[in-house]
N, C-alpha and C positions, 0 to 999 in steps of 0.2 A: 697613844702613840709616843714612843720615846724619840726625842730630838737628839740627833748626833751632832756634837760640836766639832767644828773644824780643827780646833786646837788639840783634839785628841790624837791627831795623826801627824806623823813625820813626813807624809806625802799623801796626796790624793791624785791618782792618775786616771786618765780616761780609759774606759773599757767599751767594747762594742755594745754592751747591754746597760751601760751607765758609767760607773766609776769604781775604782778599788782604793780603799783607804789602807794605808800601810803604817804600822806601828813598830818601832824598834826600841831596843834598850839593852844596855850591857852586852853589846856586840852580838845580839841575836834578834831575829824577827820575833816580835811578841804577838802580833795579830795581823790578819788581813780581813777586810770587811767589804762585802759588796754594797755599793751605794747606788741609789736610784739616779736616773738621768737628771741633769741639771745641777748636780752637786758641785760646789766650787772646787776647782782643782788647786792643789798646793804643790809647789816644787819640792823635791826631796831636801830635807834639812840636814841629812848626814850621809856619809858614804854608804852605809848599809842600806838605807832607804833608797838611795840612788841605784845601787846594784839590784835591789829587790824590784824596783820599777823597771829596770832594764830587762831582767829575766821574765817578768810578767809580760812585757811587750813582746819579747821573743816568743812566748807561748801563744800570744794572740796572732802572731804571724805564722807560727808553725806549731800545731797542736801536739806534736810528738817531742817538743822541747823538754829536756830533763832539768829540773831545778836543782841547784846546788847551793842552797842557802842555809845558814845556821838557824835552827828553830829553837825557841824557848822550850825547855823540857817541862811540859805542862800536861795536865789531864790525869785521870785515874788510871790504874793498871788496865782496867777493862777498856777504857777509851783508847789507850795506846795500842792495845791488842787489835781493836777494830780498825784504827787508823793504819796500822801496819798492813793489815789485810787489804784495805782499800788501796794502799800504795802499790800493791802487787797486781792490781787490775790494769792490763795494758791499755794504752790510748786506743780509742775506737771500739772498746768493748764495755759492756756493763755486766754487773752481777746483781742479784736481788738481795734484799735484806736477809731473806731466809738462807740464801746460799752462803753469805758471809757468816751468818749465825752458826750454820752447820760446821764451817771450817774451824771456827774458834770455840765451839761448844757453848754457845750462848743462845739467846732468843732474838727473833727478828725485831721486836719492839726495842730491846736494849741496844741492838745495832743501830736502829733509827735514831735513838736518843744520842748515841755517841757521834753519829754523823752530824746531827744538829748542833753538837757541842764543838765541832771542828773549828779550831782557831786559825787554821791555815788553808782555807779553800784554794783551789788550783794546785797548790803544792801537795796537799793531801786531797786527791781528786774525788771528794764525796759525791760530786755530780754523777759519777759512774755507778752509783748504787741506786737501784730503782725498786719499785714494788714488783711482785711476781707478775702482775698483769697490768702494768701501767707505770706512770712516771714516779709515783710516790711523792713524798714531801721534799722539802729542801730548806735547810737552816731553820727548822721548826715552823715552816710555813706550808700550808696545804691549799691555799686559794689558787685554783688553776689559772686564773687571769692575773694573779699577783706578780709583783716584780721578781721575787726570788725564784718562782717556778719558771718565769720567762727567761731568767738568767740561766737556769739549769737546762732548759730547752736549747738555748743558744749554745751553751758549752757542749752539749751532746752533739748538736748538728755540726759545730766547728770540728769535732773529732770524727765526723762521718756517720753518726748514729742518728737516724731519722725515724719518724713515726711516733714521737712523743708529743 
């Protein structure tokens, strides 16, 4: 198990499912990371981390909140194609890996890999992508009782999607 160091983050803020680590640099958000309950909170160390924390808290209060944060231009061309398709899924709806794959002429497994490589969960709402007949994985985790899938279930329920 990899240990996540607190000094990797410009902020760690509370989340209903644990915490969210925020990394910024060069005037862009470079990464968001879901962290388990009990993780030490860190106040924002710069103005972008503070604004990112504010917008994330707005989402936790109102799931239809639209993020307006500058994101690091990262990922392969295929990953960015998947992430753009994910961003088009409205709040309160889900699409399957297969459905996204059809839209962008890819394969469901490749879509799942791109979802798992998402550097900006919440902003790029990969929790809205599910398996054809169930929850699917989340952040390269498949353990149904594990932290990441519990976070995915919370996010879906927060947006009014139940039954996962």
